[in-house]
C-alpha positions in Angstrom: 73.8 9.4 -31.5 74.4 8.9 -27.7 71.7 8.8 -25.2 72.0 11.5 -22.3 73.4 8.8 -19.9 76.0 7.6 -22.4 76.9 11.2 -23.3 77.8 12.5 -19.9 79.1 9.0 -18.8 77.4 9.0 -15.5 76.4 5.7 -14.1 72.6 5.1 -13.2 70.5 2.4 -12.5 66.7 1.7 -11.3 66.6 -0.2 -8.3 63.3 -0.7 -7.5 61.6 -1.7 -10.9 58.7 -3.4 -9.0 57.7 -1.7 -5.5 57.7 -4.2 -2.4 54.1 -4.8 -2.3 54.1 -6.0 -6.2 56.8 -8.6 -5.3 55.8 -12.3 -5.7 56.8 -12.9 -2.0 53.7 -10.4 -0.9 51.3 -11.6 -3.4 49.2 -13.1 -1.0 48.4 -9.9 0.8 45.2 -7.9 -0.2 45.7 -4.2 -0.6 44.1 -1.3 -2.6 46.5 0.1 -5.1 45.4 3.5 -3.9 47.2 2.7 -0.6 50.5 2.8 -2.4 50.2 6.0 -4.4 53.6 7.5 -3.2 55.4 4.2 -3.5 54.3 3.7 -7.1 55.3 7.3 -8.0 58.7 6.9 -6.4 59.5 3.9 -8.4 58.7 5.2 -11.4 60.8 8.4 -10.9 63.7 8.0 -8.5 67.1 8.8 -9.8 70.1 6.8 -8.5 73.3 8.6 -8.5 76.8 7.4 -8.1 77.6 7.8 -4.5 80.7 6.0 -2.7 83.6 7.2 -0.8 86.0 7.3 -3.8 84.2 9.9 -6.0 86.6 12.8 -6.5 85.7 16.3 -6.2 85.8 16.6 -10.2 83.2 13.6 -10.5 81.0 15.3 -7.8 81.3 18.6 -9.8 80.4 16.7 -13.0 77.3 15.0 -11.6 76.1 18.3 -10.0 76.7 20.3 -13.2 74.6 17.8 -15.5 71.8 17.7 -13.0 71.7 21.5 -12.8 72.0 21.9 -16.6 69.0 19.2 -17.0 67.0 21.3 -14.4 67.4 24.6 -16.2 
């Protein structure tokens, strides 16, 4: 059985698996995890949708319909 992503054939990707403050380059910084609650939540919940100048009206409608159906 195909997952929702494969079923609807809408490309998606997680771009920020690890927030910036957790990247190795910033490991020397001292911080409280509570200072980054919003950042952490966004990294866990962000939805990256296709967006480029070559999207057709039909593709845009499809993405919007799938999102609307999901929300309902």
